[in-house]
C-alpha positions as CSV (number, residue, x, y, z in Angstrom):
1,M,94.7,22.5,335.1
2,A,97.0,25.4,334.9
3,G,95.3,28.2,332.9
4,D,92.0,27.7,334.6
5,D,93.1,27.6,338.2
6,G,93.2,31.4,338.6
7,V,89.9,31.8,336.8
8,V,88.2,29.2,339.1
9,S,89.8,30.6,342.3
10,S,88.9,34.2,341.4
11,G,85.2,33.5,340.5
12,G,85.7,34.2,336.8
13,L,88.2,37.0,336.8
14,G,90.7,36.7,334.0
15,D,88.6,34.5,331.7
16,F,89.6,35.3,328.2
17,Q,86.0,35.3,326.8
18,Y,83.4,35.4,329.5
19,E,84.9,37.5,332.4
20,K,82.1,40.1,332.2
21,Q,79.2,37.6,331.7
22,S,80.1,34.7,333.9
23,R,80.9,35.3,337.5
24,W,80.6,33.1,340.6
25,K,81.7,32.9,344.2
26,A,85.5,32.4,344.3
27,C,86.5,28.8,344.9
28,P,89.8,27.8,346.5
29,V,91.9,25.5,344.3
30,D,93.8,23.0,346.4
31,H,95.6,21.2,343.6
32,V,96.4,22.0,340.0
33,L,96.5,19.0,337.8
34,R,99.3,18.4,335.3
35,D,99.0,16.9,331.9
36,G,99.1,13.1,332.2
37,E,98.6,13.2,336.0
38,A,96.7,10.2,337.4
39,V,94.3,10.6,340.3
40,D,92.8,7.6,342.2
41,L,89.1,8.1,342.9
42,G,87.3,5.3,344.7
43,G,89.5,2.6,343.2
44,V,89.4,4.0,339.7
45,T,92.4,5.7,338.2
46,V,91.5,8.8,336.2
47,V,94.1,10.4,333.9
48,A,94.0,14.1,333.1
49,H,94.9,15.3,329.6
50,H,95.4,18.9,328.9
51,T,93.1,19.8,325.9
52,P,93.2,23.6,325.8
53,G,91.4,26.0,323.5
54,H,87.9,26.1,324.9
55,T,89.6,27.3,328.0
56,K,93.3,27.7,328.7
57,G,93.1,24.8,331.2
58,C,90.4,22.6,329.6
59,T,90.9,19.0,330.6
60,T,89.8,15.7,329.1
61,F,89.8,12.7,331.4
62,T,90.3,9.0,330.6
63,L,89.8,5.9,332.7
64,T,89.3,2.2,332.3
65,A,85.9,0.9,333.4
66,D,85.4,-2.8,334.0
67,D,82.1,-4.4,333.0
68,H,81.9,-8.0,334.1
69,G,85.6,-8.5,333.5
70,K,85.7,-6.7,330.2
71,P,87.7,-3.4,330.3
72,Y,86.4,-0.4,328.4
73,H,88.4,2.8,327.7
74,V,86.4,5.8,328.7
75,V,87.0,9.3,327.5
76,I,85.3,12.3,329.1
77,V,85.8,15.2,326.8
78,G,86.1,18.6,328.5
79,S,85.2,20.6,325.4
80,A,86.5,20.9,321.8
81,N,84.2,23.9,321.0
82,A,85.4,27.3,319.8
83,N,82.2,29.0,321.0
84,D,80.6,31.8,319.0
85,G,82.6,34.9,319.4
86,Y,85.9,33.2,320.1
87,R,88.7,35.2,318.5
88,L,91.0,32.6,317.1
89,L,93.5,35.1,315.5
90,N,95.4,37.9,317.2
91,N,93.7,37.4,320.5
92,P,95.5,39.5,323.0
93,K,93.8,37.7,326.0
94,Y,94.7,34.2,324.6
95,P,97.4,34.5,321.9
96,A,97.9,30.7,321.6
97,I,94.3,29.8,321.2
98,A,94.5,28.4,317.6
99,D,97.7,26.4,318.4
100,D,96.0,25.1,321.6
101,F,93.0,23.9,319.7
102,A,95.2,22.2,317.2
103,R,97.0,20.4,320.1
104,T,93.7,19.4,321.6
105,F,92.6,17.7,318.4
106,R,95.9,15.8,318.2
107,V,95.4,14.6,321.8
108,L,91.8,13.7,321.3
109,K,92.6,11.7,318.2
110,S,95.3,9.8,320.0
111,L,93.1,8.6,322.8
112,E,91.7,5.1,322.7
113,C,87.9,5.2,323.3
114,D,85.2,2.7,323.8
115,V,82.8,4.7,326.0
116,Y,82.5,8.4,325.1
117,L,81.2,11.0,327.5
118,G,81.6,14.7,327.8
119,S,81.1,17.8,329.9
120,H,77.7,18.3,328.2
121,G,75.3,15.5,327.4
122,S,74.6,16.9,324.0
123,Y,78.2,16.1,323.0
124,Y,77.5,12.4,323.1
125,G,73.8,12.1,322.7
126,M,73.1,11.4,326.4
127,K,69.3,11.6,326.3
128,E,69.0,9.5,323.2
129,K,71.4,6.9,324.6
130,L,69.6,6.8,327.9
131,A,66.4,6.1,326.1
132,R,68.0,3.2,324.2
133,V,69.4,1.8,327.5
134,K,65.8,1.6,328.8
135,D,64.8,-0.3,325.6
136,G,67.4,-3.0,326.3
137,G,69.9,-4.3,323.7
138,P,73.5,-3.4,323.5
139,N,74.9,-0.6,325.6
140,P,74.6,2.5,323.4
141,F,77.3,4.3,325.5
142,I,79.9,1.9,324.0
143,D,80.3,4.2,321.0
144,P,83.9,4.5,319.7
145,Q,82.7,5.6,316.2
146,G,80.5,8.3,317.8
147,Y,83.7,9.6,319.6
148,H,85.7,9.7,316.4
149,N,82.8,11.4,314.6
150,F,82.5,14.0,317.3
151,V,86.2,14.8,317.3
152,A,86.3,15.0,313.5
153,Q,83.2,17.3,313.4
154,R,84.5,19.6,316.1
155,E,87.9,19.8,314.3
156,Q,86.2,20.6,311.0
157,T,84.1,23.3,312.6
158,F,87.2,24.8,314.3
159,L,89.2,24.8,311.0
160,A,86.3,26.4,309.1
161,D,86.0,29.1,311.8
162,L,89.7,29.7,311.7
163,A,89.7,29.9,307.9
164,S,86.8,32.3,308.0
165,Q,88.5,34.6,310.5
166,R,91.7,34.5,308.4
167,A,89.8,35.4,305.2
168,K,88.1,38.3,307.0
169,A,91.5,39.5,308.4
170,E,93.1,39.4,304.9
171,A,90.1,41.2,303.4
172,K,90.4,44.2,305.7
173,P,92.1,47.2,304.1
174,Q,95.5,47.9,305.5
175,A,95.9,51.1,307.6
176,R,98.0,53.8,305.9
């Protein structure tokens, strides 16, 4: 999405947090997704949701998967993490970061979710769920409560980080 397209196409230049640490070979961007845009991939319609904060163009995807005639709402979370070192207040490289994270949590809470996935397997317990698939029984990837728990936990962590940064900013002596 917009906000990440320049970073991707430049090989990491302009990233608000990791420009110096994370570089790669520049990649051409042939299409920039818009919030709510639907893309058809192999007979499945995937909808892009702008969930900024982690990056300016962070994207969460939703789709409907059919399992023997039963539809499941799938959410693939881009990220809801304010990584260590993220400056949530007075960030000259990303002034709207705190507002963007707040928007992201509103969006994530509004999505209907049966199957919860993410850009990192640890977000949704991929290894543990795969082990349970092998054991048989109900499909552990059908986990709406896990999704709601993840979103709530990430939001609480963000709010705590924001409050901590505000308290530190207020405690600093004023320049005279």
